N, C-alpha and C positions, 0 to 999 in steps of 0.2 A: 937784436930782436928776440923776443921771448917765444918759446915753443908753446903750442896749444896743448894743455894737459889732457884734452879729450880727443886727441888725434885718432886713437883706437878705442872708441867707446865700448865695443863689445867686451874687449879684454879688460878695460878699466872697470866696467860694471861687474864682470865675473869675479875679479879680484876683490873688489869692494864688497860684494855680497859675501864672499868667503870670510873676509875680515869681520864684517858685522855679525854674521852667523856665529862666529866663534865668541864674539862679545856678548850677544843677547839671545842667541838661538836662531834657528831658521824659521821661516814662515812669514806671515803678513807683516809683523812688526819689523822684521829685518828688511823686507821689501820697501816699507815706508821710509825707513832710515836711509836706505840706498837712494830712493827717489829724492828725498829732501837733500841728501848730500850732493847729488848730481845737480839739483836745482841751485844750491849754493855755489857749487863749482862753476856753473855757467855764469852766475851773477858776478862772481869774483875771479873769473879766469885770468883777468888782467894782472892780478897780484901774484900769479904763479911765476916762480923764478927757478929755472932748471939748475942753476948753480947751487941752490940750496938743497937739492935732492930730486929724486925721480917723481914723476906725476903720481905714481901709486902711493908714495909716502905722503904727498900733499893731500890726496884724496882721503887717506886713512886718518890724517889729522882732522880734516873737516868732519868726517864721520864720527870721530871721537867726541867732537864738540856737539854734534847732533844727538848722540847717545846720552851725553851728560845733560843736555837740555831736556830730553824726553824723560830721563830718570828723575830730574827735579820736578817736572810736571806730574809724573806718575805718583811720586811721594806726596805731593800736595793733594792729589785726587784721593789717595788712600786715607789721608787724614780726615777727609770730608765724608767719603762714601766707601766703606769696606766692601771688597768683592766677595762673592760667594764662591767657594771652591767647586770646581767642575768635577763631574763624576769620573771615577778612575776607570780607564779602559784597559783591555788586555792588549799589550804591545808585543811585537815580535822580538826575538832575541837581539836583533840589531838595534831596534829602537830602545830597548832596555840598556844595552851597552852605551848608546849615545846619551841616554839620560844619566847613567852612572858617570860618564865622562863629564857631562855638563855640570853635574853636582860636584864632582871632584875639582873641576876647574873653578867653580864658584867658591870653593873653600880655600883656594889659594889667595895670597895677598894681591892687592890691586896691581902692583908692578909685574908680578909673575903673569897674571891674566892678560895684562896689556902686551907684554912681550910675546906670549904665545899667540895672541890674536894677530899681532903684527907679523910674526914669523909664519904661522900656518894659515891664518885667515887671509891676510893681505899678501902672503907669499913674498914678503920682503926678506932680503938677506940680512945677516947680522950687521954687515957694513952699512946697509941702507937704514936699518933701525938705529944704528949708532949715529948716523948723520942726522936723522930725524930728531933724536933725543939729545943731541949735542954731547955724546959720550964716546969713549973709545970703543973700537970694535971688540977688543979682548974683554972689556967689561961686559958688553952685551952677550958675548958668547958664553962667558962664565955664568951670567944670570940666567940665560936660556937653559944651560946644562942643569943648573940647580932647580929651575922650575920644572923641567922634564923629569928629573929625579924625584922631586916631590910628587908629581903627578903619577909616576910609575908606582911609587910607594902607596899612594892612596888607592890606586886602581887594583894593585896586586897584593896588597898586604905585606906582612913582614918578610916574605921570601921572594919578593918581586924580582930582585936581581937574578935569581936562579931560573926564572921563567922566560919565555919568549917575550920580547918587548911589546906589550899590548898597545902602547900609545902610537906606534908607527902606523898600524893598520887603521886604528880608530880615528886618529887625527886627520888622516887623509881619506877617510871612507866616503865622503860626499863629493869628491872631485870627479 
């Protein structure tokens, strides 16, 4: 018999939102992606197989598909109707740091962004990510280490390794 992947919906939604927020930013769009992901999970909950990995990894995979679907739709919209830039507002230091982090994350390659989102957004372990992606745990750990090193360099400049690690506080600041 298969377990229900939504046995603990509050925890699942919190982890799922964390993953989505790391991928696309927090706010109404992230909430929409989480809602659509939960809707799909409810519709396809019979396909969940705990032997293939934890429910959080299954939900993150569904969310990844929802994000990809929305990105394709957004690109199609942009080709038809360009958006007008919103007015720039004065943000607090924390908001500026998060924007810098988001920009630095966006400059990483797709694989690094996905691994960081799975690790810190969905709160999956390297072992769980490896299971989800069909790779060795060591491969994921090395890739995560490299992604974090790149991120530290982007956030801290050429002497980032001599400073306190800025990613630790910022990556977990919304929890």
